[in-house]
Structures are given as C-alpha cells and as structure tokens.
C-alpha positions in Angstrom: -27.5 -6.8 -2.6 -26.5 -3.3 -1.5 -28.2 -1.8 1.2 -28.6 2.0 2.3 -26.5 1.5 5.6 -24.0 0.1 3.9 -23.9 3.8 1.7 -24.7 6.1 4.4 -23.5 4.8 8.0 -25.9 7.5 10.2 -23.6 9.0 13.4 -25.0 11.8 15.1 -21.4 13.8 14.5 -22.3 13.0 10.6 -25.9 13.7 11.0 -25.1 17.1 11.8 -22.6 18.1 9.3 -24.9 16.8 6.4 -26.1 19.3 4.2 -24.2 22.3 6.2 -21.4 23.4 3.4 -20.3 25.7 1.4 -20.9 26.8 -2.5 -17.6 24.7 -3.6 -18.6 22.2 -6.4 -16.6 18.6 -6.6 -16.3 17.2 -9.8 -15.5 13.8 -9.5 -12.5 12.2 -12.4 -13.4 8.4 -11.6 -10.6 6.9 -14.4 -10.8 4.5 -15.7 -7.3 3.0 -16.0 -5.7 2.6 -19.0 -7.2 5.7 -20.7 -4.8 8.9 -20.0 -5.0 9.1 -16.4 -1.6 8.9 -15.7 -1.4 11.7 -18.1 -4.0 13.9 -16.7 -2.3 13.3 -13.2 1.2 14.8 -14.1 -0.6 17.7 -15.6 -2.6 18.5 -12.5 0.4 18.3 -9.9 2.4 19.8 -12.3 -0.1 22.9 -12.8 -1.1 22.6 -9.5 -0.8 26.3 -8.3 -1.7 27.8 -11.7 -5.4 25.9 -11.3 -6.0 26.7 -7.4 -5.2 30.4 -8.7 -8.3 29.9 -10.9 -10.2 28.7 -8.0 -9.8 24.8 -8.5 -8.1 22.6 -6.2 -7.0 19.0 -6.8 -7.0 16.0 -5.0 -5.0 13.6 -7.5 -3.4 10.1 -6.7 -0.9 12.1 -5.0 -3.1 13.2 -2.3 -5.8 10.3 -2.1 -3.6 7.1 -2.0 -2.1 9.0 1.8 -5.1 7.4 3.4 -7.8 10.0 2.6 -10.2 7.4 1.3 -9.0 5.0 3.5 -12.4 3.1 4.7 -14.7 4.6 1.7 -14.9 1.6 -0.8 -14.0 -1.5 1.7 -16.5 -4.0 0.8 -19.3 -4.7 3.3 -18.8 -7.6 5.8 -15.7 -6.9 6.9 -14.4 -6.1 10.5 -14.8 -3.0 11.3 -15.9 -1.4 7.9 -18.5 0.5 9.5 -16.3 2.3 11.8 -13.6 3.2 8.6 -16.3 4.1 6.4 -17.6 6.5 9.2 -14.2 8.0 9.7 -13.0 8.4 5.6 -16.6 10.2 5.1 -15.7 12.9 8.3 -11.8 13.1 6.8 -13.4 13.8 3.4 -16.0 16.4 4.7 -13.7 18.3 6.7 -11.4 18.6 4.1 -13.7 19.8 1.5 -15.0 22.3 4.4 -11.8 23.5 5.0 -10.9 24.4 0.8 -14.6 26.1 1.2 -12.9 28.5 3.8 -10.4 28.9 1.3 -12.5 29.8 -1.1 -12.0 27.3 -3.8 -14.9 27.0 -6.5 -14.3 23.7 -7.6 -12.6 20.5 -6.4 -11.5 18.1 -9.0 -10.6 14.6 -7.8 -9.1 12.5 -9.9 -8.5 8.7 -8.7 -9.5 6.1 -10.5 -9.3 3.3 -8.0 -12.8 5.2 -7.2 -14.2 2.4 -9.9 -12.6 -0.5 -8.5 -9.1 -2.2 -9.6 -7.8 -3.4 -12.6 -6.3 -6.6 -11.1 -10.1 -7.0 -9.3 -11.5 -6.7 -13.5 -9.4 -9.4 -14.5 -9.6 -11.8 -11.9 -13.8 -11.3 -11.6 -13.4 -10.7 -15.2 -15.7 -8.4 -15.2 -15.2 -4.6 -16.6 -15.6 -2.5 -12.9 -18.1 -4.8 -11.7 -18.7 -2.9 -7.8 -18.6 0.6 -9.5 -22.1 1.5 -8.3 -21.6 0.5 -5.1 -18.0 2.3 -4.7 -18.8 5.5 -6.3 -22.2 5.5 -3.8 -20.4 5.7 -1.0 -17.8 8.5 -2.6 -20.6 10.6 -3.5 -22.0 10.5 0.4 -18.8 11.0 1.2 -19.0 14.5 -0.5 -22.1 15.1 1.4 -24.3 16.6 -2.2 -21.3 18.4 -3.3 -20.9 16.0 -6.4 -21.9 18.5 -9.5 -20.2 16.1 -12.2 -18.6 12.6 -12.7 -16.2 12.3 -15.4 -15.2 9.0 -16.9 -13.1 7.9 -20.0 -13.8 5.3 -21.8 -11.6 3.2 -24.5 -12.1 0.8 -27.0 -12.4 -2.3 -25.1 -10.0 -4.3 -27.6 -7.5 -2.1 -26.3 -8.6 -1.7 -22.4 -8.5 -5.2 -21.9 -5.2 -5.8 -23.8 -4.1 -2.9 -21.6 -5.4 -4.7 -18.4 -4.4 -8.0 -19.1 -0.5 -6.7 -19.6 -0.7 -4.9 -16.3 -2.1 -7.8 -14.6 0.5 -10.3 -15.6 3.0 -7.8 -15.1 1.5 -8.0 -11.2 1.8 -11.9 -11.2 -1.1 -13.3 -13.0 -0.7 -16.1 -15.7 -1.2 -15.6 -19.0 -4.9 -16.1 -19.8 -5.8 -19.2 -21.4 -7.8 -19.0 -24.5 -11.4 -20.0 -22.3 -10.4 -16.6 -19.9 -10.3 -14.2 -23.1 -13.6 -16.3 -24.4 -15.2 -14.8 -21.1 -13.9 -11.5 -21.1 -15.5 -11.0 -25.0 -18.7 -12.8 -23.5 -19.2 -11.0 -20.3 -22.0 -9.1 -19.8 -20.4 -6.0 -18.3 -19.7 -2.4 -21.1 -19.1 0.9 -20.9 -22.5 1.1 -20.8 -23.3 -0.5 -17.9 -20.6 0.7 -16.2 -22.0 4.3 -16.7 -25.3 3.9 -16.1 -24.2 2.3 -12.1 -22.6 5.7 -11.8 -25.3 7.9 -13.1 -27.5 5.8 -10.5 -24.9 6.1 -7.7 -24.9 10.0 -8.1 -28.5 11.2 -9.7 -27.7 14.6 -9.1 -24.4 14.8 -10.9 -23.8 15.3 -14.7 -22.0 12.4 -16.1 -19.4 13.4 -18.6 -18.2 10.4 -20.7 -14.7 11.2 -22.9 -13.6 8.7 -25.0 -10.1 7.6 -24.6 -9.6 8.3 -28.4 -10.4 11.4 -28.3 -9.2 13.0 -25.2 -6.7 10.7 -23.7 -3.8 12.8 -24.4 -5.2 16.3 -24.1 -5.4 17.0 -20.0 -6.2 20.8 -20.8 -9.6 19.7 -22.7 -10.3 17.5 -19.4 -10.0 20.5 -16.8 -12.0 22.7 -19.0 -15.3 20.3 -19.3 -14.7 19.7 -15.5 -14.9 23.5 -14.5 -17.4 23.9 -18.0 -15.1 26.3 -19.6 -14.8 28.9 -16.9 -11.2 29.4 -17.9 -8.5 28.5 -20.4 -6.7 26.0 -18.7 -2.4 26.0 -18.7 -1.2 24.6 -22.2 0.0 21.0 -21.4 4.0 20.8 -21.9 5.1 17.7 -24.2 7.0 15.9 -21.8 7.6 11.7 -21.8 5.8 10.0 -19.4 6.6 6.1 -18.3 4.0 4.3 -20.6 1.2 3.6 -18.4 0.6 0.0 -20.4 3.7 -2.6 -20.4 5.0 -3.7 -23.8 5.9 -7.6 -24.5 10.1 -7.3 -23.5 8.7 -6.1 -20.3 5.9 -9.1 -20.4 8.9 -11.1 -21.0 10.7 -10.3 -18.4 8.6 -10.2 -15.4 7.4 -13.8 -16.5 10.7 -15.2 -16.6 11.6 -13.5 -13.1 8.8 -15.9 -11.9 10.2 -18.8 -13.7 7.6 -18.8 -16.0 7.2 -19.6 -19.9 7.1 -16.2 -22.1 7.0 -18.1 -25.4 3.6 -18.1 -25.7 3.8 -14.3 -26.1 4.3 -13.3 -29.8 7.9 -12.1 -31.2 8.5 -8.1 -31.1 8.6 -5.3 -29.0 5.0 -3.5 -29.2 1.6 -3.8 -27.4 0.6 -7.1 -26.4 -3.0 -7.5 -28.3 -3.6 -11.2 -26.6 -7.3 -11.1 -28.5 -7.4 -12.9 -31.9 -9.4 -11.1 -35.0 -12.7 -12.7 -34.3 -12.4 -11.5 -30.6 -11.3 -7.9 -31.5 -14.3 -7.6 -34.0 -16.4 -9.0 -31.5 -15.2 -6.6 -28.8 -15.1 -3.6 -31.2 -19.0 -3.9 -31.9 -19.6 -4.1 -28.3 -17.7 -0.3 -28.2 -19.5 0.8 -30.9 -22.9 -0.2 -29.7 -21.7 2.3 -26.5 -20.7 5.0 -28.2 -23.9 4.3 -30.5 -26.0 4.7 -27.5 -24.3 7.4 -25.8 -24.7 9.6 -28.9 -28.9 9.1 -28.8 -28.4 10.8 -25.6 -27.9 7.4 -23.6 -31.6 8.0 -22.1 -30.8 10.8 -20.3 -27.9 9.4 -17.7 -25.1 10.9 -19.1 -23.2 13.2 -22.2 -20.5 12.2 -24.5 -17.7 14.4 -25.2 -17.3 14.6 -28.6 -16.2 18.3 -29.5 -14.0 20.7 -28.0 -16.8 23.2 -26.7 -16.6 23.3 -22.6 -19.1 26.4 -23.0 -21.6 24.1 -24.7 -22.2 22.4 -21.5 -24.1 25.4 -19.6 -26.7 25.0 -22.4 -27.9 21.4 -23.8 -25.2 18.8 -22.5 -22.9 17.5 -25.2 -24.6 14.5 -26.7 -28.2 15.7 -26.5 
C-alpha cells in the first residue's frame, strides 16, 4: 500500500520551500516507451535553443539521466530511500527556481522512465504497474508546478511486441506461449495507467496522444504542451535509429548468448510474437480504451486526435 509519507518526505527545508515559486508551468511528457519518444527527444534536443527563446525550457533524457531524478522513483523499503527522495525533490526544486529566475514560461520534461521501465513491464507481466506511485512522487518534487501530463499510447499488440523485442535484446529469453497469454489477459490496459496518472496528479490536465496520430509529429506534441502559445519549429526529416529491434537484431542477440533463435519467424521485419487470436483480443482492448477516452474518460483525461492546440484553452479535446 502506498502511504502519504512514501510520497511526501517532510523535512524543514522542503516544508519551507513548498508553495513558494514563480509562475512557470511544468508539463510532464511521461512516454510511454515505444511511442515515438526517441523522435520527440531528438527533435527537442535539436531545437533546444529555439524553444528556449520562446520561453519553453526543456529537460529531456539528456538532462534527467545525469542524476537529476535520482531517488525520486525508488520503491519503498530500500535502505536510505527517504534521504535520496528528499535530496531528489530538493534538486528538482532548485533547478525549477533557477529557470523561474531566468523567466521561463514553461518547462517540458520528457522522460518515459517516470512511468517505469519496459523490462519491468515484461518481467511483471503488467503495463506500468507502479505508474501512479512514481508519478505522485514526481508531482510532489515539482511542488505544485505540474499543470499538464502528456502520455502517448499505442495499439497494445504493437506495444507489447516492441516491449518483448526490447527485452529479448536485453537478455530476456523468448517468451513462452503461456507468457504471451498472460500479457493478453493481464488486467492493466492504458485506461488503468491513465486513471493512475490522474489520481497521482489531480490538479493537472492529462492529455492522451495515440501513437498512430502523433507519434511521428513532435512539433504537434510541443504545440499541445504549450496550449498553442507559439508555433513549434518544423521538424527535419532525419533518419533516427529504429527504437524497436527487428528480427535480424534479435537473432544476433540470441546467437551471441548461445540461445536458440529458430523459434523466430523468417524475414527481417518487426517481430510479432502474438498469434491472430491474441492480436484480435489486444486490439479489442485498445479499441475499448479509445472509446472510453472519446466518451470523456470520466473527466480524467482528454484525447488528442485533432491538430488544434488552441482548443485546449476552451473545452478540452475529447469533451
């Protein structure tokens, strides 16, 4: 069970700083993995100066993986975790205060690690099982500044196929049929993840962008993030290393580990480990998630399906 003390470590230093900050809004882009985040990060890093000149500061994985978020997403029960969480929150608040003094209007934070890890999803056979707890700690660290959370989602048969390919390339064995069945029947779909995020950041607008709609349009993501305050720079069509390993890369990884690769299908395209029945089941679950979002998501989130960021200043997309 997640306790308040797990999320909000109370110390005199942090208590004194809570609620004392400028007018900079924080937008968290939490991924998910395999939904165009690599392209988005590449775009943001290439356009960092141009976006900063428009008042948008950036923290991408280039920044966050240097220890900025150290301690914030550690699970409870580890030795010294409370101290590391406290130091992590203090570090984030100091960096935010510095940006506010520099008159940044918004800070866009892009790191799918805020939700969890791809290999953790495969190992637990659950879709971001700790998303709510992790996002609650992140929201606390930003001390009331989080105004929007953006999550990209993707058709589940494609997401899980990509996640399994990533896991195999990183040391996991090829999945058994029983493991594939459990991934299909596990209870967490995007709806559950989005509900957890909304509970973790109740004061923020939750924007949901299907990969099929916005995955290769990073400029659209930026314009939604800033509510259409400015036109984002046009992205250059530069080749980026594929995020999802293809069949030849998987064969090479298995051979390097002296594991049998004959179970993989022939060819050199993307690997689809699920059979036709499993694929249809996953598609039906994703269709149900999209229908829930289009119907208003019980007021918890807004679905982005049209390129009209200014509408977010009126009734939000999906309402």
